[in-house]
C-alpha positions in Angstrom: 0.0 0.0 0.0 1.5 3.4 -0.9 2.7 5.7 2.0 0.5 8.6 3.3 2.5 11.7 3.7 2.2 14.6 6.3 3.1 17.9 7.7 6.4 17.1 9.3 9.1 19.3 7.8 9.4 17.7 4.4 6.1 17.4 2.4 7.3 13.8 1.5 7.8 12.5 5.0 5.7 9.6 5.9 3.2 10.1 8.7 4.0 6.7 10.4 7.6 8.3 11.2 5.9 10.4 13.7 5.5 7.7 16.4 1.6 7.7 15.9 -0.3 4.7 15.2 -3.4 6.5 14.1 -2.6 6.6 10.5 -1.8 2.9 10.3 -4.9 1.9 12.1 -7.3 3.7 9.9 -5.3 3.8 6.7 -7.8 2.0 4.4 -10.6 4.3 5.6 -8.4 7.4 5.0 -7.9 6.4 1.4 -11.6 6.2 1.0 -12.0 9.6 2.5 -9.1 11.0 0.1 -10.9 9.5 -2.9 -14.0 11.5 -1.9 -12.0 14.6 -2.1 -10.8 13.6 -5.6 -7.2 13.0 -4.5 -5.3 10.1 -5.8 -2.7 9.1 -3.1 -0.6 7.3 -5.8 0.0 10.7 -7.6 1.8 12.8 -5.1 2.7 15.4 -7.8 -0.8 15.8 -9.0 -2.3 19.3 -8.8 -4.8 17.8 -6.2 -2.3 17.2 -3.7 -3.4 18.1 -0.2 -0.8 20.4 1.0 0.9 19.5 4.4 -2.0 17.0 5.3 -4.2 19.3 7.4 -7.4 17.9 5.8 -5.8 14.4 6.1 -5.2 14.8 9.9 -8.8 16.2 10.4 -10.1 13.0 8.7 -8.0 10.8 11.0 -9.6 12.6 14.0 -13.0 12.3 12.5 -12.4 8.5 11.7 -11.2 7.7 15.0 -13.9 9.5 16.8 -16.5 7.5 14.8 -14.8 4.3 16.5 -14.9 6.0 19.8 -11.2 5.3 20.3 -11.5 1.6 19.5 -8.6 -0.1 17.7 -6.4 -3.1 17.8 -7.7 -6.1 19.5 -11.2 -4.6 20.0 -11.7 -4.5 16.2 -10.4 -8.1 16.2 -12.8 -9.5 18.9 -15.7 -7.1 18.0 -18.5 -6.5 20.5 -18.5 -10.1 21.7 -15.2 -9.3 23.4 -16.7 -6.5 25.3 -19.5 -8.7 26.5 -17.0 -11.4 27.7 -14.9 -8.7 29.4 -18.0 -7.3 31.3 -18.9 -10.9 32.2 -15.4 -11.8 33.6 -15.1 -8.6 35.5 -18.7 -8.9 36.9 -17.9 -12.5 38.0 -14.7 -11.6 39.9 -16.4 -8.5 41.5 -19.4 -10.5 42.6 -17.0 -13.3 44.1 -14.4 -11.0 45.6 -15.8 -7.5 46.1 -12.7 -6.0 44.5 -13.5 -2.7 42.7 -14.4 -3.3 39.0 -12.3 -0.2 37.8 -9.0 -1.8 38.8 -9.9 -4.7 36.5 -12.0 -3.2 33.7 -9.8 -0.4 32.8 -6.7 -2.6 32.3 -8.7 -5.0 30.2 -10.0 -2.1 27.9 -6.3 -1.1 27.5 -5.4 -4.4 26.5 -8.1 -4.4 23.8 -6.4 -1.5 22.4 -8.9 1.2 23.7 -7.6 4.7 23.9 -6.7 5.4 27.6 -8.9 8.4 27.9 -11.8 6.5 26.4 -11.2 3.5 28.6 -11.2 5.7 31.6 -14.3 7.7 30.7 -16.4 4.6 29.8 -15.3 2.7 32.9 -16.4 5.7 35.1 -20.1 5.6 33.9 -20.0 1.8 33.9 -19.1 2.0 37.7 -21.8 4.6 38.3 -24.5 2.4 36.6 -23.5 -0.9 38.3 -23.0 0.6 41.7 -26.4 2.4 41.6 -28.3 -0.8 42.4 -26.1 -1.4 45.4 -26.9 2.2 46.8 -30.7 1.3 46.7 -30.2 -1.9 48.4 -27.8 -0.4 51.2 -30.1 2.5 51.7 -33.1 0.1 52.2 -31.0 -1.9 54.8 -29.7 1.4 56.5 -26.2 0.5 55.7 -25.2 4.0 54.6 -23.8 6.8 56.9 -24.7 9.9 55.1 -22.6 12.1 57.2 -19.4 10.4 56.3 -20.6 10.2 52.7 -21.1 14.0 52.8 -17.7 14.7 54.2 -16.1 12.5 51.5 -18.2 14.1 48.7 -17.1 17.6 50.0 -13.5 16.7 49.1 -13.9 14.4 46.1 -16.3 16.1 43.9 -14.2 19.5 43.8 -11.1 17.5 43.4 -12.6 15.5 40.5 -13.7 18.9 38.9 -10.2 20.3 39.2 -8.7 17.1 37.5 -11.1 17.2 34.8 -10.3 20.7 34.1 -6.4 19.9 34.1 -7.2 17.0 31.7 -9.3 19.3 29.4 -6.3 21.6 29.2 -4.3 18.6 27.6 -7.1 17.7 25.2 -5.5 19.5 22.3 -2.5 17.3 23.0 -3.9 13.7 23.1 -0.6 12.0 23.5 0.3 14.1 26.5 -3.2 13.3 28.1 -2.9 9.6 27.5 0.7 9.5 28.9 -0.6 11.2 32.1 -3.6 8.8 32.3 -1.4 5.7 31.8 1.2 6.9 34.3 -1.5 7.5 37.0 -3.1 4.2 36.1 0.1 2.3 36.9 0.6 4.1 40.2 -3.1 3.6 41.3 -3.0 -0.1 40.4 0.1 -0.5 42.5 -1.5 1.2 45.5 -4.7 -0.9 45.0 -2.6 -4.1 44.8 -1.0 -3.1 48.1 -4.4 -2.4 49.6 -5.8 -5.7 48.6 -2.7 -7.6 49.9 -2.5 -6.0 53.1 -6.1 -5.2 53.8 -6.4 -7.7 56.7 -3.3 -6.5 58.4 -4.4 -2.9 58.1 -7.9 -3.8 59.5 -6.3 -5.6 62.5 -4.1 -2.6 63.2 -7.2 -0.2 63.0 -9.3 -2.4 65.3 -6.3 -3.1 67.8 -5.6 0.7 68.3 -9.3 1.7 68.3 -10.1 3.6 71.5 -6.5 4.5 72.5 -4.4 7.4 71.4 -5.0 6.4 67.9 -8.5 7.8 68.3 -9.2 11.1 66.7 -11.3 14.0 67.6 -14.5 14.4 65.5 -13.1 17.7 64.0 -9.8 16.0 63.0 -11.8 13.1 61.8 -13.9 15.1 59.6 -10.8 16.9 58.1 -9.0 13.6 57.4 -12.4 12.3 55.7 -12.5 15.4 53.5 -8.8 14.9 52.6 -9.3 11.2 51.9 -12.2 12.3 49.5 -10.0 15.0 47.9 -7.2 12.1 47.1 -9.9 9.6 45.8 -11.5 12.4 43.6 -8.2 12.9 42.0 -7.5 9.3 41.4 -10.9 8.3 40.3 -11.3 11.2 37.8 -7.7 10.5 36.5 -7.9 6.8 36.3 -11.3 5.6 37.2 -9.8 3.5 39.9 -9.5 3.9 43.8 -13.1 4.5 45.0 -13.6 0.8 45.7 -10.4 -1.0 47.2 -8.6 2.1 48.4 -11.7 3.9 49.6 -12.9 1.1 51.8 -9.4 0.5 53.4 -9.2 4.2 54.0 -12.6 4.1 55.7 -11.8 1.0 57.8 -8.7 2.8 59.2 -10.7 6.1 59.9 -13.8 4.5 61.3 -12.7 1.2 63.0 -15.9 1.2 65.2 -18.4 1.5 62.3 -19.8 -1.9 61.2 -18.4 -3.4 58.0 -21.7 -3.4 56.2 -22.2 0.3 56.8 -18.6 1.1 55.9 -19.3 -0.8 52.6 -22.6 0.9 52.0 -21.1 4.3 52.7 -18.2 3.7 50.3 -20.8 2.8 47.4 -23.0 5.8 48.3 -19.9 8.0 47.9 -18.7 6.3 44.8 -21.8 6.6 42.6 -22.0 10.6 42.5 -18.2 10.7 42.1 -17.9 8.2 39.2 -21.1 9.8 37.5 -19.7 13.3 37.7 -16.3 12.2 36.6 -17.7 10.1 33.8 -20.0 12.8 32.5 -16.9 15.2 32.5 -14.9 12.7 30.5 -18.0 12.3 28.1 -18.0 16.0 27.6 -14.5 15.9 26.3 -15.3 13.1 24.0 -13.8 10.3 26.1 -16.7 7.9 26.0 -17.9 5.1 23.8 -21.5 4.6 24.4 -21.9 1.4 22.5 -19.0 -0.2 24.3 -20.6 0.7 27.6 -23.8 -1.0 26.7 -22.0 -4.3 25.8 -19.9 -4.1 29.0 -23.2 -3.8 31.1 -24.7 -6.6 29.0 -22.0 -9.0 30.2 -21.4 -7.6 33.7 -24.9 -8.0 35.2 -25.2 -11.7 34.8 -21.4 -11.9 35.8 -22.1 -10.1 39.1 -25.0 -12.5 39.8 -22.9 -15.7 39.1 -20.0 -14.5 41.0 -22.1 -13.7 44.1 -23.4 -17.3 44.1 -19.7 -18.5 44.5 -18.7 -16.0 47.2 -16.8 -18.0 49.9 -16.3 -21.3 47.9 -12.8 -20.1 46.9 -10.7 -19.1 49.9 -10.2 -15.4 50.3 -6.5 -16.0 51.3 -6.1 -17.5 47.7 -7.9 -15.1 45.6 -6.7 -11.8 47.0 -3.0 -12.5 46.5 -3.5 -13.7 43.1 -5.5 -10.5 42.2 -2.9 -8.4 43.9 0.0 -9.9 42.0 -2.0 -9.5 38.7 -2.6 -5.8 39.5 1.2 -5.4 40.4 2.3 -6.7 37.2 -0.1 -4.6 35.2 0.5 -1.5 37.2 4.3 -1.8 37.0 4.1 -2.2 33.2 2.0 1.0 32.9 3.9 3.1 35.4 7.5 2.0 34.2 
């Protein structure tokens, strides 16, 4: 296939020399678009030569947007791959309770989804799947709305500032994707540590509850807002953190609160946070609605099936395996 040429110094320099895979991924479609302009890519010296490829690059953006950032393995597996991914993630979440973001986003990256699109889609996926949990926990009085409010006071403004920062990078997609991938790697490593050392952290919190470790209400509220702020940045940037990290943080801050209320409180906080962050990403175009539908199609039965097997596989076996998997993925993304 003939080369496609671009605006990189020499008018005859191939686009693929600029370390971008966009032209390669949509090259056949680009040729169709150029044909509509009456341009023959095999006649570079013709009078219809599109100078410096500004029109060509606009077509690349349009064509990639029409795929919602989907490329690579996603185009090979098709929509069935997203349904299976949702099924697998839902099954693991239902069986272990590990946050879906720490599993779903890396899977979408493996499919070849653009990092920003993967994060935006996963955020709304999390908001939708957790909404049902809020209704159940509210019915059973498992939500401490005071703690939820303090967390939200820190997380929502932090998420807004993070989205504003990402929007400033939207004109430089490579920079934005690099920041997101780096953040994903770091947060995945933190999530793996939280999963691996969760029992020890909980034992520490319960052992020191009531002694000098106990905080005043004012200090506790301030630390809760600070926790929400950190979670807001992590979730808006990577879609990960509200589940595994948020729950561990609440266990440490509120060791006297029953586990069911801590879990319900974390879910009640996660829904508005992921919804706001997801809509913010969607406003920047970091969303694939069709892919979201296929993920939900697989995850809902997956969560049900996984919940039926809860406790049948020892937690001491599952959690270290998940932690090691997240460490491997996080290390690869961060380094």
